[in-house]
C-alpha positions as CSV (number, residue, x, y, z in Angstrom):
1,R,75.3,68.5,88.1
2,N,74.5,64.9,87.7
3,Q,75.8,65.0,84.0
4,L,79.2,66.4,85.3
5,S,82.0,63.6,85.8
6,A,83.7,64.3,89.2
7,P,86.2,66.8,89.6
8,P,89.8,65.6,89.4
9,D,92.2,65.7,93.0
10,H,93.9,69.0,93.4
11,K,97.3,67.5,92.6
12,D,95.9,66.5,89.3
13,I,95.1,70.4,89.0
14,L,98.1,71.7,90.3
15,K,100.2,69.3,87.8
16,G,97.9,70.3,85.0
17,Q,98.5,74.2,85.8
18,D,102.3,74.2,87.3
19,L,101.1,75.6,89.8
20,S,103.6,76.5,92.9
21,V,101.9,78.2,95.6
22,I,98.3,78.4,96.2
23,I,96.8,81.2,99.1
24,K,93.3,81.8,100.3
25,A,91.3,84.9,99.5
26,Y,88.5,85.8,102.1
27,V,86.0,87.4,100.8
28,L,83.1,89.4,102.5
29,V,80.0,90.2,100.2
30,T,77.8,92.6,102.0
31,S,75.4,93.1,98.4
32,L,74.7,91.1,96.0
33,T,72.4,94.0,93.7
34,P,74.5,95.5,93.5
35,L,77.1,94.1,94.0
36,R,79.4,94.7,96.9
37,A,82.4,93.0,98.3
38,F,85.8,93.1,100.3
39,I,88.9,91.0,100.4
40,H,90.3,90.7,104.0
41,S,94.0,91.6,104.1
42,T,95.2,88.2,105.5
43,T,95.5,85.0,103.6
44,T,97.2,81.8,104.3
45,V,99.4,80.4,102.1
46,W,100.6,76.6,101.3
47,H,103.0,75.3,98.5
48,P,101.7,71.9,96.9
49,P,101.9,69.1,97.0
50,K,103.1,69.9,100.6
51,K,100.3,70.5,103.5
52,K,102.1,72.9,105.2
53,H,100.8,76.5,105.4
54,F,100.8,79.3,107.1
55,S,99.2,82.9,107.0
56,V,100.4,86.7,105.9
57,K,99.2,89.9,104.8
58,L,98.1,89.9,101.7
59,Q,100.3,93.2,100.7
60,R,103.1,91.4,102.3
61,F,102.7,87.7,100.5
62,F,102.9,89.5,97.3
63,E,105.6,91.8,97.9
64,I,108.0,88.6,98.9
65,F,106.3,86.6,95.9
66,F,106.5,88.7,93.2
67,K,109.3,90.6,94.1
68,S,111.8,90.3,91.0
69,S,108.5,91.2,89.1
70,S,105.1,93.7,89.9
71,P,103.6,92.7,93.2
72,Q,101.1,95.6,93.1
73,Q,100.3,94.6,89.6
74,A,99.8,90.5,90.6
75,F,97.6,91.5,93.6
76,N,95.6,93.4,90.9
77,N,95.2,90.7,88.6
78,M,94.1,89.1,91.6
79,K,91.3,91.2,92.2
80,E,90.3,91.5,89.2
81,A,90.1,88.0,88.4
82,I,87.7,87.4,91.6
83,S,85.7,90.6,90.9
84,K,85.5,88.9,87.3
85,L,83.8,86.0,88.6
86,L,81.5,87.7,91.2
87,L,80.4,89.9,88.8
88,I,79.2,87.2,86.1
89,T,77.5,85.5,89.1
90,E,75.5,88.5,89.9
91,V,74.7,89.4,86.5
92,F,73.2,85.4,85.7
93,T,71.9,85.3,89.2
94,E,69.7,88.5,88.7
95,S,69.2,87.4,85.1
96,S,67.3,84.4,86.2
97,A,65.6,86.3,89.2
98,S,63.8,88.5,87.3
99,G,62.3,85.6,85.0
100,P,58.9,84.2,85.3
101,N,60.7,82.3,88.2
102,S,61.8,85.1,90.2
103,F,62.6,85.3,93.8
104,N,62.9,88.3,96.3
105,Q,66.6,88.3,97.5
106,C,67.8,89.6,100.6
107,S,68.3,93.2,101.3
108,Q,70.0,92.7,104.6
109,C,72.2,89.4,104.1
110,F,75.5,88.1,103.3
111,Q,78.3,85.8,102.1
112,M,81.1,84.8,103.3
113,L,83.4,82.9,100.4
114,T,86.9,81.5,100.7
115,F,88.5,81.7,96.9
116,D,91.2,79.1,96.3
117,V,94.0,81.3,94.0
118,G,97.0,79.4,92.2
119,F,100.0,80.9,91.4
120,G,102.7,80.0,89.0
121,T,105.5,81.8,87.4
122,S,103.3,84.3,85.8
123,I,101.3,87.0,87.3
124,Y,97.9,86.3,86.3
125,P,96.2,84.3,89.1
126,V,94.0,80.7,88.1
127,V,91.1,80.7,90.5
128,L,90.9,76.8,91.6
129,E,87.7,76.7,93.6
130,V,84.8,78.8,95.6
131,H,83.9,78.2,99.0
132,E,80.2,79.1,100.1
133,N,81.9,80.2,103.5
134,F,85.3,81.1,105.2
135,D,86.7,77.7,104.4
136,F,89.7,76.7,106.7
137,E,92.1,73.8,107.3
138,D,90.2,70.5,108.9
139,Q,90.5,70.8,112.4
140,D,92.3,67.6,112.6
141,E,95.3,69.5,110.8
142,S,94.3,72.9,112.3
143,N,96.9,74.8,115.3
144,I,96.6,77.2,117.2
145,Q,97.7,79.4,114.9
146,D,94.6,78.4,112.7
147,Q,92.4,78.7,115.4
148,T,93.5,82.0,115.8
149,L,93.6,83.3,112.4
150,K,89.9,81.9,112.4
151,Q,89.0,83.7,115.1
152,F,90.4,86.9,114.2
153,I,89.1,86.9,110.7
154,F,85.4,86.2,112.4
155,E,85.9,89.3,115.1
156,D,86.7,91.5,112.1
157,T,83.7,90.4,110.1
158,L,81.5,90.8,113.0
159,K,82.5,94.6,113.8
160,F,82.4,95.4,110.0
161,L,78.5,93.9,109.5
162,L,77.6,95.6,112.5
163,S,79.3,98.7,112.8
164,N,77.9,102.3,114.3
165,E,75.1,103.5,111.8
166,S,75.2,106.6,113.8
167,S,78.1,107.3,111.9
168,T,75.8,108.0,108.4
169,S,73.8,110.8,109.9
170,S,75.1,113.5,108.3
171,F,75.3,111.7,105.1
172,I,71.3,110.9,105.6
173,E,70.8,114.4,106.2
174,A,72.5,115.9,103.6
175,L,70.9,113.2,100.7
176,Q,67.5,113.7,101.8
177,K,67.9,117.2,102.0
178,I,68.9,117.0,98.5
179,Y,66.2,114.3,97.6
180,E,63.7,116.3,99.3
181,S,64.3,119.2,97.0
182,T,64.6,117.1,93.6
183,V,62.3,114.1,93.8
184,S,59.0,114.1,93.5
185,K,56.5,111.9,95.6
186,D,56.6,109.0,92.9
187,G,60.1,108.7,92.7
188,I,61.3,110.2,89.4
189,Y,61.7,113.8,88.8
190,H,62.3,115.6,85.5
191,R,64.3,118.5,85.6
192,E,65.6,120.0,82.6
193,D,65.3,116.2,80.9
194,E,67.7,114.9,83.8
195,Q,66.0,112.4,85.8
196,C,67.3,111.6,89.4
197,L,68.1,110.0,92.0
198,S,65.7,107.0,93.4
199,L,65.3,107.1,97.5
200,E,66.5,103.4,96.5
201,E,69.5,104.1,94.8
202,I,69.8,107.0,97.5
203,N,69.6,104.6,100.1
204,S,72.4,102.4,98.5
205,M,75.0,104.8,98.4
206,V,74.4,105.3,102.1
207,T,75.2,102.0,103.0
208,F,78.3,102.3,100.4
209,I,79.7,104.7,102.3
210,K,79.0,103.5,105.6
211,E,81.0,100.4,104.7
212,L,83.9,102.5,103.2
213,K,84.2,104.4,106.5
214,S,84.6,101.1,108.5
215,L,86.8,98.7,106.6
216,G,89.1,98.0,108.9
217,Q,90.7,94.9,108.0
218,F,88.6,94.3,104.9
219,E,89.8,96.3,101.2
220,L,87.3,97.2,98.7
221,L,87.0,94.6,96.3
222,F,83.9,95.7,94.3
223,P,82.7,98.4,92.7
224,S,85.7,98.9,90.4
225,A,86.3,101.6,88.5
226,T,89.2,99.1,87.0
227,P,88.4,99.9,83.0
228,K,88.6,96.0,82.4
229,V,86.2,95.2,84.6
230,Q,84.2,98.5,83.8
231,T,83.8,96.3,80.2
232,L,82.8,93.6,81.5
233,L,80.2,94.8,83.3
234,R,78.8,96.4,80.2
235,D,78.9,93.4,78.3
236,L,77.6,91.2,80.4
237,Y,74.3,93.1,80.9
238,Q,74.3,94.1,77.1
239,M,74.4,90.1,76.7
240,V,72.0,88.8,79.5
241,D,69.8,91.6,79.1
242,P,69.4,92.9,75.6
243,M,65.4,94.5,76.3
244,R,67.1,96.3,79.6
245,R,65.3,94.6,82.2
246,L,68.0,95.2,84.4
247,G,69.0,98.9,84.0
248,S,68.1,100.3,87.7
249,V,71.2,97.5,88.8
250,L,73.5,98.6,86.3
251,T,72.4,102.1,87.1
252,L,73.7,101.3,91.0
253,H,76.7,100.1,89.4
254,W,77.2,103.5,87.6
255,L,76.3,105.0,90.8
256,L,78.7,103.6,93.2
257,S,81.3,103.7,90.9
258,S,81.0,107.2,90.9
259,L,81.0,107.4,94.9
260,L,84.0,104.9,95.1
261,E,85.4,107.6,92.7
262,Q,84.7,111.0,94.5
263,F,85.6,109.5,97.7
264,Q,89.3,108.1,96.8
265,F,89.8,111.9,94.8
266,M,88.4,113.7,97.5
267,T,90.0,112.0,100.6
268,K,93.6,112.2,98.5
269,E,92.9,116.1,98.1
270,A,92.5,116.8,101.5
271,Q,95.4,114.2,102.6
272,I,93.6,112.2,105.0
273,N,93.2,108.4,105.2
274,L,89.9,106.5,106.0
275,S,90.2,106.3,110.1
276,E,90.7,110.2,110.2
277,W,87.7,110.6,107.2
278,K,85.0,110.4,109.6
279,N,85.9,113.1,111.6
280,H,85.6,115.9,108.6
281,E,81.9,116.8,108.4
282,D,82.0,118.8,106.0
283,L,83.9,116.7,103.4
284,E,81.3,114.5,104.2
285,H,78.5,116.9,102.4
286,E,81.0,118.2,99.9
287,I,81.3,114.5,98.8
288,I,77.4,114.0,98.9
289,V,76.9,116.9,96.8
290,S,79.8,115.7,93.9
291,V,78.6,112.6,93.9
292,Y,75.2,113.2,93.6
293,L,75.5,116.0,90.8
294,S,77.9,112.9,89.4
295,A,75.1,110.3,89.5
296,L,72.3,112.7,88.2
297,H,72.3,111.6,85.0
298,Y,73.1,108.2,85.3
299,S,70.6,107.7,88.0
300,T,67.1,106.4,86.6
301,K,66.0,103.0,85.7
302,T,67.1,102.0,82.1
303,E,64.0,100.7,80.9
304,E,62.9,104.1,81.0
305,R,65.3,105.4,78.9
306,E,63.9,107.6,76.0
307,C,64.9,106.2,72.9
308,S,63.4,106.3,69.2
309,Y,63.6,103.4,66.2
310,D,63.0,106.2,63.9
311,K,65.8,105.6,61.3
312,D,66.2,109.5,61.3
313,T,67.9,109.3,64.9
314,L,71.1,107.2,64.0
315,S,73.2,109.6,63.8
316,H,72.3,111.1,67.0
317,I,72.9,111.5,70.6
318,R,69.7,112.3,73.2
319,Q,72.0,114.2,75.7
320,I,75.7,114.8,77.0
321,F,76.7,114.2,80.7
322,T,79.7,115.6,82.3
323,S,80.9,115.9,85.6
324,P,81.3,118.6,86.7
325,Q,78.6,120.2,84.8
326,L,80.4,121.5,81.7
327,D,78.6,124.7,79.7
328,L,78.7,123.8,76.3
329,N,78.8,125.9,73.9
330,P,76.6,125.8,71.8
331,Q,74.0,125.1,73.7
332,F,73.6,120.9,73.3
333,N,71.4,120.1,70.2
334,P,71.4,116.4,68.7
335,K,72.1,118.1,65.4
336,I,75.4,119.8,66.0
337,K,78.4,117.9,66.5
338,E,81.3,120.1,68.1
339,Y,80.8,121.9,71.2
340,Y,83.6,123.8,72.8
341,V,84.2,125.0,76.8
342,E,86.4,126.6,79.0
343,V,87.3,124.9,82.2
344,P,89.7,126.8,85.2
345,F,93.0,125.5,86.1
346,D,92.1,123.6,88.9
347,T,89.5,121.3,87.1
348,V,92.2,118.4,86.3
349,T,89.6,115.7,85.4
350,V,86.1,115.4,83.9
351,K,84.0,112.4,83.2
352,I,82.0,112.2,80.1
353,G,79.7,110.1,79.1
354,A,76.1,110.1,76.5
355,E,73.0,108.5,75.4
356,P,72.0,107.6,71.6
357,S,68.8,108.6,70.5
358,N,68.2,105.5,68.8
359,C,67.1,102.2,70.6
360,Q,69.9,100.1,68.5
361,C,72.9,102.3,68.8
362,Q,75.5,103.2,71.0
363,V,77.6,105.4,72.2
364,H,81.6,105.0,72.5
365,L,84.2,107.5,73.5
366,D,87.4,107.9,71.4
367,E,87.0,104.3,69.5
368,K,84.6,102.0,68.1
369,R,85.0,100.0,70.8
370,G,85.6,102.4,73.7
371,P,83.2,102.8,76.8
372,S,80.2,105.3,76.7
373,I,81.2,107.0,80.3
374,A,85.1,107.4,81.0
375,N,87.3,110.2,82.9
376,Y,89.5,112.6,81.3
377,P,92.6,114.2,82.3
378,L,92.4,117.8,81.2
379,G,95.6,119.0,80.5
380,L,96.5,123.0,80.2
381,G,94.9,124.4,76.7
382,L,92.8,122.0,74.5
383,N,91.9,118.8,74.9
384,K,89.4,117.1,72.9
385,V,86.8,114.3,73.2
386,I,85.3,112.5,70.7
387,I,81.7,110.4,70.7
388,L,81.6,107.9,68.5
389,V,77.6,106.9,67.8
390,T,77.6,103.1,66.3
391,D,74.6,101.2,65.3
392,D,75.3,97.6,66.7
393,L,73.0,95.9,64.5
394,Q,75.1,95.8,61.9
395,P,77.2,92.1,62.1
396,S,79.9,94.6,62.6
397,P,79.2,97.5,64.7
398,Q,79.7,100.8,62.2
399,V,79.9,103.7,63.1
400,V,77.4,106.2,61.6
401,S,78.5,109.7,63.6
402,S,80.8,111.2,65.7
403,Y,80.7,114.2,67.9
404,K,83.8,116.3,69.3
405,I,84.0,118.5,72.2
406,T,86.9,120.6,72.8
407,I,87.9,121.5,76.2
408,Y,90.0,124.3,77.1
409,R,91.7,124.0,80.4
410,E,93.2,127.7,81.6
411,D,96.4,128.6,83.1
412,R,97.2,129.4,86.2
413,P,95.0,133.2,87.2
414,S,97.9,135.5,87.6
415,L,98.1,138.9,88.7
416,P,100.0,141.7,87.1
417,L,103.6,141.9,89.0
418,F,103.3,145.1,90.8
419,D,106.3,147.0,92.8
420,D,105.2,145.8,96.4
421,Y,105.8,142.5,95.6
422,M,107.5,139.8,97.8
423,M,109.9,136.4,96.3
424,C,108.1,133.4,97.7
425,G,109.1,129.7,96.7
426,F,108.1,126.0,96.5
427,V,109.0,122.6,96.2
428,Q,105.7,120.8,96.5
429,D,102.1,121.5,96.4
430,C,100.2,120.9,99.4
431,G,97.0,119.1,96.8
432,S,99.8,116.1,96.5
433,R,102.8,116.5,99.4
434,I,105.4,113.8,98.3
435,R,107.2,114.1,101.5
436,P,104.7,114.8,104.3
437,E,107.4,115.7,106.5
438,E,108.4,118.8,105.0
439,S,106.6,122.2,104.3
440,C,103.9,122.3,100.8
441,G,103.1,125.2,99.2
442,L,104.7,128.9,99.2
443,Q,107.5,130.0,101.6
444,P,108.8,133.8,102.1
445,L,112.1,134.0,101.0
446,S,114.8,135.9,102.6
447,H,116.6,138.4,101.3
448,E,119.8,136.5,102.0
449,Y,119.2,133.7,100.1
450,L,117.6,135.7,97.0
451,S,121.0,137.4,97.2
452,A,123.0,134.4,97.2
453,I,121.3,132.6,94.2
454,S,121.4,135.9,92.4
455,Q,125.2,135.0,92.3
456,T,124.8,131.9,90.7
457,M,123.5,133.2,87.6
458,F,126.6,132.7,85.6
459,K,128.1,130.1,87.2
460,T,127.7,126.8,85.9
461,C,125.9,124.0,87.8
462,E,128.0,121.4,89.2
463,A,125.0,118.9,88.5
464,G,121.8,118.2,87.1
465,D,120.3,117.6,90.2
466,T,121.2,120.3,92.3
467,K,118.7,120.9,95.4
468,G,116.1,123.6,94.1
469,Q,112.9,125.0,93.8
470,W,110.5,127.2,92.4
471,I,110.3,131.1,92.7
472,V,107.5,133.3,92.1
473,P,106.6,137.0,92.9
474,C,103.4,137.6,95.3
475,L,101.6,139.8,96.8
476,S,101.4,137.7,99.7
477,C,103.0,133.9,100.2
478,S,99.8,132.8,101.7
479,D,97.9,133.6,98.8
480,N,98.6,132.2,95.6
481,R,95.8,133.8,93.9
482,T,98.2,137.0,94.2
483,C,100.8,135.8,92.7
484,D,102.2,136.6,88.8
485,W,102.8,133.3,87.4
486,R,103.8,134.2,84.3
487,E,106.9,135.5,86.2
488,I,108.0,132.2,87.7
489,T,111.7,130.7,87.2
490,W,113.4,127.6,88.7
491,A,116.6,128.4,91.1
492,P,119.4,128.1,91.5
493,P,119.4,129.9,88.3
494,Y,121.1,127.3,85.2
495,S,123.2,128.6,82.7
496,V,121.2,129.4,79.1
497,L,123.7,128.6,76.4
498,A,123.8,130.8,73.3
499,K,122.9,129.1,70.3
500,P,126.6,129.5,68.9
501,E,128.0,127.8,72.1
502,L,125.1,125.5,71.9
503,Q,126.3,124.6,68.2
504,R,130.3,124.1,68.7
505,C,129.6,121.9,71.8
506,V,127.5,119.6,69.4
507,D,129.9,120.1,66.3
508,G,133.2,117.7,67.2
509,R,135.4,119.9,65.4
510,R,139.0,119.1,66.7
511,K,142.7,120.0,66.1
512,Y,143.6,116.8,64.2
513,L,142.2,115.8,60.7
514,F,140.0,112.4,61.3
515,F,137.0,112.6,63.8
516,F,133.5,111.4,64.5
517,H,130.6,113.7,64.4
518,P,129.2,113.9,67.4
519,K,126.5,111.1,68.4
520,I,123.3,112.1,70.3
521,L,121.1,108.9,71.3
522,F,118.0,109.1,73.3
523,I,116.1,106.0,74.6
524,G,113.0,106.2,76.7
525,D,109.0,107.2,76.3
526,S,107.2,110.2,75.0
527,T,108.5,112.6,77.8
528,N,112.6,111.8,76.5
529,R,111.4,112.4,73.3
530,G,109.9,115.9,74.3
531,M,113.6,116.8,75.3
532,M,114.7,115.9,72.2
533,Y,112.7,117.6,69.9
534,Y,113.9,120.8,72.5
535,L,117.3,119.9,71.7
536,I,116.8,119.8,68.1
537,E,114.8,123.3,67.9
538,R,117.6,125.2,69.8
539,V,120.5,123.3,67.8
540,N,118.9,124.1,64.6
541,K,116.9,127.2,65.4
542,T,114.0,125.0,63.8
543,L,111.9,122.4,64.1
544,Q,110.6,121.0,60.8
545,E,110.2,117.2,61.6
546,W,108.0,116.0,63.9
547,Q,106.2,112.7,64.9
548,K,104.6,110.3,68.2
549,T,107.1,107.7,66.8
550,H,107.1,104.6,68.9
551,D,110.0,103.1,67.3
552,V,113.4,103.6,66.0
553,K,114.1,106.9,64.8
554,C,117.6,108.8,63.1
555,Y,117.6,112.2,62.4
556,H,120.8,112.8,59.8
557,N,120.5,117.0,59.5
558,I,120.7,117.8,62.8
559,N,123.4,121.4,63.2
560,E,124.3,121.6,59.4
561,G,124.5,117.7,59.6
562,K,126.9,118.0,61.6
563,T,125.4,116.0,64.2
564,F,123.5,112.7,64.6
565,I,120.7,112.2,66.6
566,S,118.7,108.9,66.8
567,Y,115.7,108.1,69.3
568,S,114.4,104.9,70.2
569,Y,110.7,104.3,72.3
570,Y,111.0,102.4,75.3
571,P,109.0,100.8,76.9
572,Q,105.8,99.4,74.2
573,F,103.3,98.9,76.7
574,W,100.9,98.6,73.9
575,M,103.1,94.7,73.0
576,S,102.1,91.7,75.3
577,A,104.5,90.7,77.8
578,N,106.1,87.6,76.2
579,E,106.4,89.9,72.7
580,R,107.8,92.9,74.2
581,P,111.5,93.7,73.4
582,T,113.5,93.8,76.5
583,F,115.3,96.9,77.3
584,E,118.7,95.2,76.7
585,K,117.3,94.5,73.5
586,A,115.8,98.0,72.7
587,L,119.3,99.4,73.9
588,E,121.2,97.0,71.6
589,Q,119.1,98.1,68.3
590,L,119.5,101.7,69.0
591,L,123.4,101.4,69.4
592,Q,123.3,98.9,65.8
593,R,121.2,101.8,64.0
594,S,123.5,104.4,65.5
595,R,126.7,102.9,64.3
596,P,129.9,103.6,63.5
597,L,130.2,104.9,67.3
598,E,133.1,106.5,69.2
599,N,134.4,105.3,72.2
600,T,134.6,108.9,73.7
601,E,132.2,111.5,74.8
602,Q,131.6,112.0,71.3
603,T,129.0,109.8,71.4
604,V,126.1,110.7,74.6
605,L,123.5,108.8,75.7
606,I,120.3,109.8,77.1
607,V,118.0,107.5,79.1
608,G,114.4,108.4,81.0
609,G,111.1,108.2,81.2
610,V,108.3,108.7,83.8
611,Q,108.4,106.0,86.3
612,W,109.6,102.9,84.2
613,L,113.0,104.0,84.6
614,N,114.8,102.1,88.1
615,S,118.3,101.1,89.0
616,N,118.3,97.7,87.2
617,H,118.3,99.3,84.0
618,L,121.1,101.4,84.7
619,Q,123.3,98.1,85.6
620,I,122.1,97.0,82.2
621,I,123.3,99.9,80.5
622,Q,126.6,99.6,82.2
623,K,127.1,95.2,81.4
624,V,125.9,96.6,77.4
625,L,128.6,99.3,76.9
626,N,131.0,97.3,78.2
627,R,130.1,94.5,75.9
628,E,130.3,96.8,72.9
629,N,133.5,98.6,73.6
630,L,131.6,101.9,74.7
631,S,132.4,102.5,78.2
632,N,134.1,105.8,78.1
633,I,130.9,106.9,76.3
634,L,129.0,110.2,77.9
635,V,125.8,108.6,79.7
636,I,123.0,111.1,81.2
637,I,119.8,109.5,82.8
638,K,116.7,111.7,83.5
639,S,115.1,110.7,86.1
640,I,111.2,109.7,87.2
641,G,108.8,112.2,86.9
642,M,105.2,112.9,87.9
643,G,102.6,111.4,86.3
644,F,99.4,108.7,86.7
645,H,98.7,110.5,89.8
646,L,95.2,111.0,88.4
647,P,92.2,108.1,88.4
648,V,91.3,108.1,84.1
649,D,90.3,105.0,82.4
650,G,92.3,102.7,80.6
651,I,95.7,103.3,82.7
652,H,96.9,102.3,85.6
653,S,96.7,105.4,88.3
654,L,98.8,105.7,91.3
655,S,97.8,106.1,95.1
656,Q,99.3,108.6,97.5
657,A,101.5,106.7,99.0
658,E,102.5,105.3,95.6
659,V,103.7,108.7,94.3
660,Q,105.3,109.5,97.7
661,N,107.2,106.5,97.1
662,L,108.7,107.9,93.9
663,W,110.8,109.9,96.2
664,N,113.0,107.3,97.5
665,E,112.9,105.6,93.9
666,N,114.2,108.6,92.4
667,L,116.9,108.8,95.0
668,V,118.3,105.3,94.3
669,I,118.2,106.1,90.5
670,L,120.2,109.1,91.1
671,D,122.5,108.1,93.4
672,T,123.2,104.8,91.6
673,A,123.9,107.0,88.5
674,K,126.7,108.6,90.3
675,N,128.0,106.0,91.1
676,F,128.6,104.6,87.4
677,G,129.7,108.5,86.7
678,Y,126.4,109.1,84.9
679,E,125.5,112.7,84.8
680,V,121.6,113.1,86.2
681,V,119.0,115.6,85.2
682,D,116.6,115.8,88.0
683,T,113.3,115.8,86.9
684,F,110.9,114.9,89.8
685,V,112.0,117.1,91.9
686,I,111.1,119.9,89.2
687,T,107.7,118.6,88.3
688,M,106.4,117.4,91.5
689,G,105.5,121.3,92.6
690,R,103.6,121.9,89.5
691,Y,102.1,118.1,88.7
692,K,98.5,120.3,87.8
693,E,100.6,121.9,84.9
694,F,100.6,119.1,82.5
695,L,99.7,118.7,79.0
696,Q,97.6,116.6,77.1
697,G,98.1,112.7,77.4
698,K,95.9,110.2,79.4
699,C,99.2,109.7,81.5
700,G,98.9,113.4,83.4
701,C,102.8,113.2,82.8
702,H,103.5,115.7,80.0
703,F,105.5,118.8,80.3
704,H,105.7,119.2,76.7
705,E,103.7,119.6,73.4
706,V,104.7,120.0,70.1
707,V,102.3,122.8,68.4
708,K,102.3,124.2,64.6
709,S,103.9,127.3,64.7
710,N,101.1,129.0,62.8
711,P,98.3,128.1,64.8
712,S,95.4,127.2,63.1
713,E,91.3,128.7,63.9
714,E,90.9,125.6,66.1
715,S,93.9,126.6,68.3
716,P,93.5,130.6,69.2
717,H,94.7,129.9,72.6
718,V,98.3,128.2,71.8
719,T,100.9,131.0,72.9
720,M,104.2,130.0,71.1
721,T,106.6,132.0,73.6
722,L,108.6,130.2,76.3
723,S,108.7,130.9,79.9
724,R,112.3,132.3,80.4
725,H,114.5,133.9,83.2
726,Y,112.2,136.8,83.8
727,A,113.9,140.1,85.3
728,L,112.6,139.6,88.6
729,G,113.3,143.1,90.6
730,K,116.8,144.2,92.0
731,Y,117.9,140.6,92.3
732,F,117.5,139.1,89.1
733,S,117.6,142.2,86.5
734,S,121.0,142.6,86.3
735,Q,121.8,139.1,85.3
736,S,119.6,137.8,83.4
737,K,119.7,137.0,79.5
738,P,116.0,136.4,77.9
739,S,117.3,137.1,74.5
740,Q,119.1,133.8,74.5
741,L,116.3,132.2,74.2
742,Q,113.3,134.7,72.7
743,D,115.7,134.6,69.6
744,Y,114.7,131.3,68.6
745,T,111.0,131.5,70.0
746,T,110.0,133.7,67.2
747,N,111.4,131.7,64.0
748,S,108.1,132.2,61.7
749,Q,110.1,130.0,59.6
750,S,110.3,126.7,61.9
751,P,106.9,124.1,60.9
752,Y,106.5,123.2,64.5
753,H,107.6,124.3,68.1
754,V,108.1,122.6,71.5
755,R,106.6,124.6,73.9
756,G,106.2,124.0,77.9
757,P,107.9,125.7,80.3
758,I,108.8,123.0,82.6
759,N,110.2,121.0,79.9
760,Q,112.0,123.5,79.2
761,V,113.6,123.9,82.4
762,Y,114.7,120.2,82.5
763,S,115.5,120.7,79.0
764,E,117.8,123.4,79.7
765,I,119.5,121.5,82.6
766,L,120.3,118.6,80.0
767,L,122.0,120.6,77.3
768,S,124.0,122.3,79.9
769,R,125.4,119.0,81.4
770,L,125.8,117.6,77.7
771,C,128.0,120.5,77.3
772,A,129.6,120.9,80.6
773,S,132.8,118.3,79.8
774,R,133.0,120.1,76.3
775,R,133.3,123.5,77.3
776,E,137.5,123.5,77.6
777,L,137.5,121.7,74.2
């Protein structure tokens, strides 16, 4: 400290950083080893260089200050910055405390901290100063509001720290039973090479749960499952503790992160909030057991880790651990590199980790710098996880071997359709209620309703957002295990165009001599791309070419060369924000690559994605089309869809409240589109009731996949038929025409095939909207 010059004034710092606002974030640290920190919901804000300040809820501040950008992301960035700074402090403090001048830390102590955080025009913060207590304005400058805020925050802190411990009794009892059944007197017990929890770790978990249940005005800051923070955690410990003396601290971090994930997942599934949660003892026990099984493999002191220095073990991993526990086939053996496992429909995520056999090696999932432990979403059908073993003693870590786990997630279990069945309908699943005020799950349908919709089979839908629901035959609407899910259909039924009619719709023939071939332009993410490939396969009766293009791609061989299709991937999320093309630029580039374009409905623009689309994009579409003299073309808006609802490493996942907000956002998009005269296809209402039926991809948002028409031996479970309007008894049997779809799905000459019944439904609605205005022609 003596060698450091005096710090510059705040004014100089602000001038250098060009900050426009500073806030005080009040952070309470309840444990340093392992780190547990909480942030208060209230903040103090002031605009430099003025000294005038005010107090406001943190969430409200970000909603106002970052209204035009991304409030939630800015809030997350601030929490991440504070978490990283605390984590660095913890690791270096623990590292010095484990040396020759070690000291005993107080296990019952806490620390109040204040972070002065500055924001400029960017959503990324600057931590200016950290105060070792809750820092408020000077006494001389404070007013009654300041004194009230100070008293308010101190009261919250005392309530938080002195909360009633009796609420954790059921946790302690349940954990004690687990502990007694698995742990020997010396604290460590080996069972089938799995090392169990120590009493210290169990106590840490109990304390953590107690804190989670008494949050009040505080929000959990750390432990964090954020991939960037988890990566920093691993790298820091590897850097300051190469001999792994601090392995027990790192173990506790993994335990608490796992506990937090299970806590959030289970409460989300049960549709209850934290204040209600303490009244659900059965759920408490379920979480404890789930967390225990999940943490069983991570839990032991890392310095006791079994590893070898034998060069023959360089390419081996010692064990694979999963939560929930997967039964690998064949049974794990370090010399066997490929495994297969099947999981039931309701298993939508799995946590996978591994340990290397050799002491100089590390394991990484999917890529050379990937994590050693990660959460994976499990789409229906085949999912592949790659475990890489790297030699870290090389100047640049080298991959020495890889293991592959293929996980097959089964479809919904179905009962064969019996004569004595009833028709049930649903819009939303009870596992994720998008609209809490409306019913969820299967509801019995009346004969009057079924008779009414059966009369609409040959009628064209008047809009692509007609209110509808899924219909399935069941023995009982109160038990979804009694349904034949293979017979599910969307109602009201949409018209399915036969191939000749579809080809006439997009071939552009006219009675006069000169005409442009129709041009269909897609701009959007992979969900929009899936609809494009579905259209190509329907029109051509084959899909000769397929790729996961993330650029602009043009197709001239559609409908015997009579139709042109182009596609532009948006948004290019992997690029930095300042290099990423704007939506306006991407749309202009797509129009330019697709010219010449006719300013009539012979030109079709289809825009949409999972959740990036908002009403501002529709304003941009209108502006660009007017500027390019294309105001008379047909525009179809594919609305947002379900996705990003699972806690997955590497992507931002949505809370239940954020998923519920999508409903209102979707309504705004649909209304804005129709006000501009655009056609719409509402994919949100179609996907939200079947959100568990996603296919491969980290986002949990893909309801289509492109497969090879002649599946290899690696993909024995891939079925090639698409769902259809099944003959559902006396209501639909006379009306349904399944042959219209079945005739092209069996084309053995097609190298590729788009499959996915949910994608099929909204893609067929897209085709009906595309051709609705051309039927008279």
